[in-house]
MDTraj code that builds the backbone (N, CA, C; nanometers):
import mdtraj as md
import numpy as np

residues = "MET LEU VAL CYS LEU ARG ALA THR ILE PRO LEU PRO CYS CYS SER GLN SER PHE HIS LYS LYS PHE LYS LEU LEU LYS PHE GLU MET ARG THR PHE ASN ARG THR GLN PHE GLY GLY LEU PRO ALA LYS THR LYS GLU ALA PHE ASN ASN LEU CYS LEU LEU GLN ASP LYS ALA LEU ALA ASN PRO ASP SER PRO THR PHE GLU ALA VAL SER ILE THR ALA ASP ARG TRP HIS TYR LEU ALA SER VAL GLU GLU ARG PHE TYR ARG GLN LEU LYS VAL ASP THR CYS GLU ILE PHE THR ASP PRO SER ASP ILE LYS ARG GLU VAL VAL LEU HIS PHE GLN ARG PHE MET GLN SER HIS ALA PRO GLU SER GLU THR ALA THR SER GLU TYR MET ARG ASP LEU LEU THR TYR ARG CYS SER PRO ASP MET ALA ALA SER LEU SER ALA SER ASP".split()
xyz = np.array([
    [1.9755, 0.3225, 0.5932],
    [2.0285, 0.2680, 0.4695],
    [2.0415, 0.1175, 0.4846],
    [1.9970, 0.0437, 0.3861],
    [2.0046, -0.1010, 0.3887],
    [2.1356, -0.1473, 0.3277],
    [2.1960, -0.2453, 0.3920],
    [2.3202, -0.3019, 0.3407],
    [2.2971, -0.4502, 0.3187],
    [2.3294, -0.4963, 0.2031],
    [2.3127, -0.6381, 0.1714],
    [2.4195, -0.7176, 0.2456],
    [2.3778, -0.8174, 0.3228],
    [2.4734, -0.8972, 0.3986],
    [2.5697, -0.9738, 0.3089],
    [2.5216, -1.0184, 0.1960],
    [2.6082, -1.0943, 0.1060],
    [2.7233, -1.0099, 0.0537],
    [2.7019, -0.8810, 0.0425],
    [2.8065, -0.7930, -0.0083],
    [2.9134, -0.7682, 0.0967],
    [2.8792, -0.7809, 0.2257],
    [2.9758, -0.7492, 0.3295],
    [3.0330, -0.8724, 0.3985],
    [2.9526, -0.9792, 0.4111],
    [2.9969, -1.0992, 0.4824],
    [2.9773, -1.2203, 0.3920],
    [3.0843, -1.2907, 0.3575],
    [3.0648, -1.4112, 0.2767],
    [2.9954, -1.5179, 0.3612],
    [2.8923, -1.5785, 0.3078],
    [2.8166, -1.6791, 0.3814],
    [2.8761, -1.8171, 0.3574],
    [2.9120, -1.8882, 0.4640],
    [2.9643, -2.0242, 0.4461],
    [2.8518, -2.1203, 0.4104],
    [2.8895, -2.2384, 0.3648],
    [2.7908, -2.3385, 0.3225],
    [2.6985, -2.3795, 0.4361],
    [2.7457, -2.3793, 0.5588],
    [2.6638, -2.4243, 0.6716],
    [2.5507, -2.3264, 0.7026],
    [2.5518, -2.2088, 0.6451],
    [2.4470, -2.1112, 0.6747],
    [2.3232, -2.1315, 0.5876],
    [2.3234, -2.2351, 0.5054],
    [2.2071, -2.2622, 0.4216],
    [2.0834, -2.2880, 0.5066],
    [2.1002, -2.3615, 0.6174],
    [1.9852, -2.3886, 0.7041],
    [1.9351, -2.2600, 0.7681],
    [2.0266, -2.1725, 0.8041],
    [1.9865, -2.0427, 0.8592],
    [1.9066, -1.9641, 0.7562],
    [1.9527, -1.9670, 0.6326],
    [1.8834, -1.8952, 0.5247],
    [1.7417, -1.9492, 0.5060],
    [1.7268, -2.0811, 0.5079],
    [1.5947, -2.1421, 0.4927],
    [1.5036, -2.1045, 0.6084],
    [1.5569, -2.1079, 0.7314],
    [1.4775, -2.0704, 0.8479],
    [1.4376, -1.9236, 0.8408],
    [1.5287, -1.8418, 0.7951],
    [1.4993, -1.6995, 0.7823],
    [1.3899, -1.6757, 0.6786],
    [1.3944, -1.7502, 0.5687],
    [1.2891, -1.7405, 0.4669],
    [1.1533, -1.7791, 0.5255],
    [1.1482, -1.8857, 0.6060],
    [1.0235, -1.9260, 0.6704],
    [0.9749, -1.8192, 0.7678],
    [1.0661, -1.7566, 0.8370],
    [1.0302, -1.6509, 0.9309],
    [0.9730, -1.5292, 0.8587],
    [1.0192, -1.5043, 0.7387],
    [0.9710, -1.3910, 0.6602],
    [0.8200, -1.3991, 0.6390],
    [0.7687, -1.5178, 0.6073],
    [0.6250, -1.5366, 0.5890],
    [0.5510, -1.5079, 0.7188],
    [0.6042, -1.5597, 0.8300],
    [0.5404, -1.5380, 0.9602],
    [0.5394, -1.3894, 0.9964],
    [0.6487, -1.3195, 0.9649],
    [0.6558, -1.1764, 0.9953],
    [0.5554, -1.0981, 0.9107],
    [0.5407, -1.1349, 0.7847],
    [0.4426, -1.0677, 0.6998],
    [0.3006, -1.0935, 0.7492],
    [0.2733, -1.2168, 0.7900],
    [0.1407, -1.2497, 0.8433],
    [0.1136, -1.1705, 0.9707],
    [0.2120, -1.1639, 1.0582],
    [0.1983, -1.0856, 1.1812],
    [0.1728, -0.9389, 1.1489],
    [0.2474, -0.8846, 1.0559],
    [0.2306, -0.7440, 1.0182],
    [0.0913, -0.7201, 0.9610],
    [0.0447, -0.8117, 0.8771],
    [-0.0884, -0.7976, 0.8171],
    [-0.1979, -0.8044, 0.9222],
    [-0.1843, -0.8982, 1.0172],
    [-0.2886, -0.9120, 1.1194],
    [-0.2847, -0.7978, 1.2193],
    [-0.1671, -0.7469, 1.2486],
    [-0.1573, -0.6393, 1.3477],
    [-0.1807, -0.5010, 1.2878],
    [-0.1331, -0.4794, 1.1646],
    [-0.1403, -0.3459, 1.1068],
    [-0.2152, -0.3402, 0.9745],
    [-0.2662, -0.4525, 0.9267],
    [-0.3464, -0.4516, 0.8051],
    [-0.4790, -0.3842, 0.8324],
    [-0.5263, -0.3035, 0.7404],
    [-0.6525, -0.2318, 0.7609],
    [-0.6407, -0.1313, 0.8730],
    [-0.5274, -0.0657, 0.8810],
    [-0.5002, 0.0263, 0.9910],
    [-0.6050, 0.1361, 1.0058],
    [-0.6491, 0.2008, 0.8981],
    [-0.7522, 0.3038, 0.9159],
    [-0.8812, 0.2489, 0.9763],
    [-0.9208, 0.1294, 0.9343],
    [-1.0438, 0.0698, 0.9890],
    [-1.0258, 0.0338, 1.1363],
    [-0.9097, -0.0194, 1.1718],
    [-0.8842, -0.0538, 1.3117],
    [-0.8804, 0.0713, 1.3991],
    [-0.8216, 0.1784, 1.3466],
    [-0.8157, 0.3031, 1.4225],
    [-0.9553, 0.3595, 1.4433],
    [-1.0361, 0.3566, 1.3390],
    [-1.1738, 0.4062, 1.3498],
    [-1.2540, 0.3215, 1.4489],
    [-1.2371, 0.1897, 1.4423],
    [-1.3076, 0.1010, 1.5339],
    [-1.2658, 0.1274, 1.6784],
    [-1.1353, 0.1484, 1.7007],
    [-1.0871, 0.1780, 1.8360],
    [-1.1448, 0.3105, 1.8858],
    [-1.1544, 0.4097, 1.7980],
    [-1.2119, 0.5385, 1.8355],
    [-1.3600, 0.5233, 1.8701],
    [-1.4331, 0.4480, 1.7892],
    [-1.5761, 0.4253, 1.8169],
    [-1.5954, 0.3516, 1.9490],
    [-1.5101, 0.2509, 1.9752],
    [-1.5170, 0.1795, 2.1035],
    [-1.4892, 0.2737, 2.2195],
    [-1.3913, 0.3624, 2.2003],
    [-1.3598, 0.4602, 2.3048],
    [-1.4798, 0.5504, 2.3327],
    [-1.5438, 0.5974, 2.2281],
    [-1.6622, 0.6835, 2.2460],
    [-1.7730, 0.6103, 2.3205],
    [-1.7963, 0.4843, 2.2851],
    [-1.8998, 0.4050, 2.3538],
    [-1.8680, 0.3877, 2.5017],
    [-1.7417, 0.3556, 2.5310],
    [-1.7031, 0.3356, 2.6707],
    [-1.7063, 0.4659, 2.7495],
    [-1.6727, 0.5777, 2.6851],
    [-1.6824, 0.7067, 2.7535],
    [-1.8278, 0.7381, 2.7877],
    [-1.9206, 0.7061, 2.6964],
    [-2.0632, 0.7253, 2.7246],
    [-2.1069, 0.6379, 2.8419],
    [-2.0581, 0.5122, 2.8451],
    [-2.0911, 0.4233, 2.9567],
    [-2.0351, 0.4771, 3.0879],
    [-1.9138, 0.5317, 3.0815],
    [-1.8514, 0.5868, 3.2032],
    [-1.9285, 0.7079, 3.2544],
    [-1.9824, 0.7873, 3.1623],
    [-2.0641, 0.9017, 3.2058],
    [-2.1953, 0.8551, 3.2674],
    [-2.2516, 0.7491, 3.2126],
    [-2.3785, 0.6968, 3.2646],
    [-2.3583, 0.6171, 3.3931],
    [-2.2447, 0.5498, 3.4046],
    [-2.2181, 0.4646, 3.5207],
    [-2.0750, 0.4898, 3.5673],
    [-2.0491, 0.5969, 3.6419],
    [-1.9120, 0.6317, 3.6818],
    [-1.8600, 0.5441, 3.7963],
    [-1.7923, 0.4356, 3.7596],
    [-1.7279, 0.3517, 3.8599],
    [-1.5912, 0.3079, 3.8081],
    [-1.5128, 0.2454, 3.8944],
    [-1.3744, 0.2090, 3.8606],
    [-1.3614, 0.1178, 3.7391],
    [-1.4400, 0.0117, 3.7263],
    [-1.4236, -0.0760, 3.6097],
    [-1.4476, -0.0047, 3.4761],
    [-1.5473, 0.0835, 3.4689],
    [-1.5722, 0.1522, 3.3412],
    [-1.4611, 0.2514, 3.3103],
    [-1.4089, 0.3202, 3.4160],
    [-1.2979, 0.4134, 3.3920],
    [-1.1710, 0.3392, 3.3503],
    [-1.1512, 0.2205, 3.4079],
    [-1.0355, 0.1395, 3.3691],
    [-1.0490, 0.0935, 3.2234],
    [-1.1697, 0.0545, 3.1839],
    [-1.1935, 0.0138, 3.0451],
    [-1.1714, 0.1311, 2.9504],
    [-1.2149, 0.2509, 2.9910],
    [-1.1924, 0.3707, 2.9086],
    [-1.0435, 0.3966, 2.8939],
    [-0.9693, 0.3818, 3.0028],
    [-0.8247, 0.4059, 2.9990],
    [-0.7538, 0.3092, 2.9048],
    [-0.7899, 0.1808, 2.9138],
    [-0.7282, 0.0799, 2.8274],
    [-0.7631, 0.1057, 2.6811],
    [-0.8885, 0.1376, 2.6541],
    [-0.9333, 0.1633, 2.5166],
    [-0.8704, 0.2911, 2.4618],
    [-0.8549, 0.3922, 2.5482],
    [-0.7903, 0.5172, 2.5045],
    [-0.6442, 0.4920, 2.4680],
    [-0.5760, 0.4101, 2.5484],
    [-0.4363, 0.3760, 2.5162],
    [-0.4274, 0.3042, 2.3822],
    [-0.5202, 0.2120, 2.3585],
    [-0.5220, 0.1379, 2.2311],
    [-0.5446, 0.2336, 2.1143],
    [-0.6420, 0.3236, 2.1289],
    [-0.6709, 0.4184, 2.0217],
    [-0.5530, 0.5125, 1.9973],
    [-0.4909, 0.5632, 2.1040],
    [-0.3748, 0.6524, 2.0871],
    [-0.2605, 0.5803, 2.0166],
    [-0.2400, 0.4542, 2.0521],
    [-0.1345, 0.3767, 1.9880],
    [-0.1616, 0.3616, 1.8381],
    [-0.2833, 0.3168, 1.8041],
    [-0.3171, 0.2975, 1.6626],
    [-0.3140, 0.4294, 1.5860],
    [-0.3626, 0.5361, 1.6470],
    [-0.3624, 0.6668, 1.5804],
    [-0.2197, 0.7142, 1.5551],
    [-0.1293, 0.6897, 1.6493],
    [0.0096, 0.7328, 1.6285],
    [0.0773, 0.6503, 1.5193],
    [0.0479, 0.5187, 1.5160],
    [0.1039, 0.4338, 1.4090],
    [0.0509, 0.4799, 1.2741],
    [-0.0789, 0.5068, 1.2676],
    [-0.1407, 0.5529, 1.1429],
    [-0.0808, 0.6864, 1.0997],
    [-0.0610, 0.7756, 1.1944],
    [-0.0040, 0.9066, 1.1634],
    [0.1381, 0.8926, 1.1092],
    [0.2185, 0.8079, 1.1714],
    [0.3551, 0.7865, 1.1229],
    [0.3539, 0.7241, 0.9846],
    [0.2593, 0.6321, 0.9600],
    [0.2498, 0.5672, 0.8299],
    [0.2198, 0.6693, 0.7203],
    [0.1249, 0.7585, 0.7463],
    [0.0866, 0.8552, 0.6436],
    [0.1863, 0.9693, 0.6285],
    [0.2766, 0.9828, 0.7216],
    [0.3761, 1.0905, 0.7133],
    [0.5118, 1.0389, 0.6674],
    [0.5096, 0.9380, 0.5836],
    [0.6341, 0.8851, 0.5298],
    [0.6187, 0.8571, 0.3816],
    [0.7294, 0.8473, 0.3152],
    [0.7314, 0.8166, 0.1729],
    [0.8473, 0.7225, 0.1475],
    [0.8187, 0.6093, 0.0848],
    [0.9228, 0.5136, 0.0495],
    [0.9415, 0.5210, -0.1010],
    [1.0656, 0.5383, -0.1425],
    [1.0940, 0.5504, -0.2852],
    [1.1602, 0.4229, -0.3350],
    [1.1843, 0.4172, -0.4653],
    [1.2397, 0.2967, -0.5287],
    [1.3749, 0.2563, -0.4713],
    [1.4484, 0.3516, -0.4168],
    [1.5806, 0.3210, -0.3633],
    [1.5734, 0.2681, -0.2203],
    [1.4518, 0.2392, -0.1722],
    [1.4263, 0.1875, -0.0376],
    [1.4527, 0.2900, 0.0722],
    [1.4699, 0.4148, 0.0355],
    [1.4822, 0.5191, 0.1359],
    [1.3425, 0.5578, 0.1822],
    [1.3291, 0.5850, 0.3108],
    [1.2021, 0.6294, 0.3657],
    [1.2197, 0.7732, 0.4124],
    [1.1369, 0.8607, 0.3585],
    [1.1410, 1.0011, 0.3951],
    [1.0281, 1.0317, 0.4920],
    [1.0608, 1.1005, 0.6004],
    [0.9593, 1.1407, 0.6966],
    [0.9494, 1.2921, 0.7085],
    [1.0514, 1.3627, 0.6668],
    [1.0497, 1.5086, 0.6724],
    [0.9607, 1.5616, 0.5595],
    [0.8634, 1.6477, 0.5913],
    [0.7715, 1.6968, 0.4874],
    [0.8408, 1.7624, 0.3678],
    [0.9502, 1.8355, 0.3904],
    [1.0180, 1.8994, 0.2770],
    [1.0838, 1.7953, 0.1864],
    [1.1383, 1.6875, 0.2452],
    [1.1955, 1.5794, 0.1644],
    [1.0872, 1.5073, 0.0854],
    [0.9719, 1.4851, 0.1487],
    [0.8605, 1.4185, 0.0810],
    [0.8145, 1.5033, -0.0370],
    [0.7994, 1.6331, -0.0164],
    [0.7556, 1.7221, -0.1249],
    [0.8558, 1.7202, -0.2394],
    [0.9844, 1.7250, -0.2067],
    [1.0886, 1.7232, -0.3098],
    [1.0809, 1.5941, -0.3913],
    [1.0670, 1.4799, -0.3240],
    [1.0593, 1.3514, -0.3935],
    [0.9343, 1.3404, -0.4796],
    [0.8222, 1.3925, -0.4306],
    [0.6987, 1.3878, -0.5091],
    [0.7140, 1.4718, -0.6355],
    [0.7733, 1.5897, -0.6223],
    [0.7955, 1.6758, -0.7397],
    [0.8867, 1.6057, -0.8391],
    [0.9955, 1.5456, -0.7899],
    [1.0871, 1.4745, -0.8799],
    [1.0175, 1.3573, -0.9479],
    [0.9332, 1.2861, -0.8745],
    [0.8599, 1.1727, -0.9323],
    [0.7730, 1.2184, -1.0483],
    [0.6955, 1.3245, -1.0271],
    [0.6050, 1.3691, -1.1329],
    [0.6796, 1.4357, -1.2474],
    [0.7939, 1.4977, -1.2199],
    [0.8740, 1.5515, -1.3301],
    [0.9246, 1.4370, -1.4175],
    [0.9746, 1.3303, -1.3545],
    [1.0218, 1.2152, -1.4318],
    [0.9064, 1.1528, -1.5088],
    [0.7912, 1.1428, -1.4442],
    [0.6744, 1.0827, -1.5080],
    [0.6293, 1.1659, -1.6276],
    [0.6216, 1.2966, -1.6113],
    [0.5723, 1.3835, -1.7186],
    [0.6729, 1.3941, -1.8334],
    [0.8000, 1.3772, -1.8046],
    [0.9018, 1.3897, -1.9085],
    [0.9313, 1.2578, -1.9779],
    [0.8789, 1.1493, -1.9252],
    [0.9042, 1.0210, -1.9902],
    [0.8172, 1.0095, -2.1143],
    [0.8653, 0.9342, -2.2079],
    [0.7929, 0.9160, -2.3330],
    [0.7299, 0.7774, -2.3351],
    [0.6071, 0.7735, -2.3769],
    [0.5386, 0.6446, -2.3877],
    [0.5995, 0.5661, -2.5027],
    [0.6102, 0.4356, -2.4875],
    [0.6630, 0.3556, -2.5984],
    [0.5695, 0.3662, -2.7181],
    [0.6291, 0.3528, -2.8348],
    [0.5495, 0.3613, -2.9573],
    [0.4465, 0.2491, -2.9590],
    [0.3236, 0.2852, -2.9806],
    [0.2195, 0.1837, -2.9850],
    [0.1938, 0.1449, -3.1301],
    [0.1538, 0.0205, -3.1463],
    [0.1231, -0.0275, -3.2797],
    [-0.0187, 0.0108, -3.3169],
    [-0.0396, 0.0423, -3.4409],
    [-0.1737, 0.0715, -3.4889],
    [-0.2383, -0.0590, -3.5304],
    [-0.3607, -0.0787, -3.4850],
    [-0.4317, -0.2014, -3.5188],
    [-0.4717, -0.1977, -3.6657],
    [-0.4409, -0.3040, -3.7355],
    [-0.4768, -0.3125, -3.8769],
    [-0.6207, -0.3618, -3.8906],
    [-0.6778, -0.3431, -4.0073],
    [-0.8139, -0.3898, -4.0342],
    [-0.8237, -0.5402, -4.0194],
    [-0.7208, -0.6112, -4.0644],
    [-0.7220, -0.7567, -4.0547],
    [-0.7211, -0.8003, -3.9086],
    [-0.6420, -0.7325, -3.8275],
    [-0.6340, -0.7641, -3.6853],
    [-0.7709, -0.7434, -3.6196],
    [-0.8360, -0.6325, -3.6508],
    [-0.9675, -0.6030, -3.5935],
    [-1.0717, -0.7046, -3.6415],
    [-1.0639, -0.7444, -3.7674],
    [-1.1578, -0.8440, -3.8193],
    [-1.1449, -0.9760, -3.7444],
    [-1.0195, -1.0116, -3.7099],
    [-0.9977, -1.1356, -3.6357],
    [-1.0529, -1.1267, -3.4932],
    [-1.0504, -1.0081, -3.4349],
    [-1.0999, -0.9903, -3.2985],
    [-1.2512, -0.9874, -3.2899],
    [-1.3139, -0.9229, -3.3844],
    [-1.4584, -0.9009, -3.3782],
    [-1.5339, -1.0002, -3.4646],
    [-1.6334, -1.0599, -3.4051],
    [-1.7148, -1.1550, -3.4817],
    [-1.8328, -1.0848, -3.5486],
    [-1.8699, -0.9676, -3.5015],
    [-1.9834, -0.8958, -3.5590],
    [-1.9432, -0.8361, -3.6931],
    [-2.0296, -0.8478, -3.7906],
    [-2.0074, -0.7862, -3.9218],
    [-2.1326, -0.7075, -3.9574],
    [-2.1133, -0.5844, -3.9996],
    [-2.2284, -0.5042, -4.0415],
    [-2.2635, -0.5397, -4.1869],
    [-2.3784, -0.4950, -4.2270],
    [-2.4249, -0.5264, -4.3628],
    [-2.3370, -0.4534, -4.4641],
    [-2.3307, -0.5028, -4.5900],
    [-2.2497, -0.4375, -4.6921],
    [-2.2933, -0.2919, -4.7165],
    [-2.4231, -0.2627, -4.7070],
    [-2.4691, -0.1250, -4.7246],
    [-2.4145, -0.0346, -4.6126],
    [-2.4208, -0.0861, -4.4886],
    [-2.3702, -0.0078, -4.3746],
    [-2.2182, 0.0101, -4.3888],
    [-2.1470, -0.0928, -4.4300],
    [-2.0020, -0.0839, -4.4464],
    [-1.9667, 0.0188, -4.5515],
    [-2.0447, 0.0276, -4.6573],
    [-2.0176, 0.1241, -4.7639],
    [-2.0355, 0.2663, -4.7151],
    [-2.1274, 0.2865, -4.6188],
    [-2.1532, 0.4216, -4.5696],
    [-2.0468, 0.4679, -4.4695],
    [-1.9718, 0.3733, -4.4152],
    [-1.8658, 0.4086, -4.3184],
    [-1.7379, 0.4408, -4.3928],
    [-1.6610, 0.5318, -4.3382],
    [-1.5337, 0.5634, -4.4015],
    [-1.4245, 0.5607, -4.2934],
    [-1.3054, 0.5161, -4.3315],
    [-1.1932, 0.5123, -4.2389],
    [-1.1347, 0.6511, -4.2239],
    [-1.0958, 0.6841, -4.1013],
    [-1.0334, 0.8145, -4.0777],
    [-0.8915, 0.7940, -4.0307],
    [-0.8062, 0.8859, -4.0659],
    [-0.6645, 0.8756, -4.0267],
    [-0.6393, 0.9520, -3.9010],
])
top = md.Topology()
chain = top.add_chain()
for i, resn in enumerate(residues, 1):
    res = top.add_residue(resn, chain, resSeq=i)
    for name in ("N", "CA", "C"):
        top.add_atom(name, md.element.get_by_symbol(name[0]), res)
traj = md.Trajectory(xyz[None], top)
């Protein structure tokens, strides 16, 4: 559960510099997250393909350096696969709660679609003939216009 610091601890005036530094750090943290975990499925697939290539090399040339490379690449792939698995097995809702239990995720998904299906779309305006004339520059011939009829 997230707790807003402002609600629990009054911030003195001298903490303005801390706030500014924290804001700057936020950008750096997002950049780090994007570079490390952005495109996670592609990175996981690439790590798996690299592992397969190195395993083939180890079978063709069984020596310590190739086995060490396989071990390092396998660790990298297992790490990325576990991060990817945890990512896909969670659900974050509007209240900032993160659900990881499958039954909680199913319950939230059902509630989401029930709310979605029961909501009413706002009343839409009907486009008038004048409005459409202003939008469209094409005009059909008077004979063609006479043959067309408006439908309700």
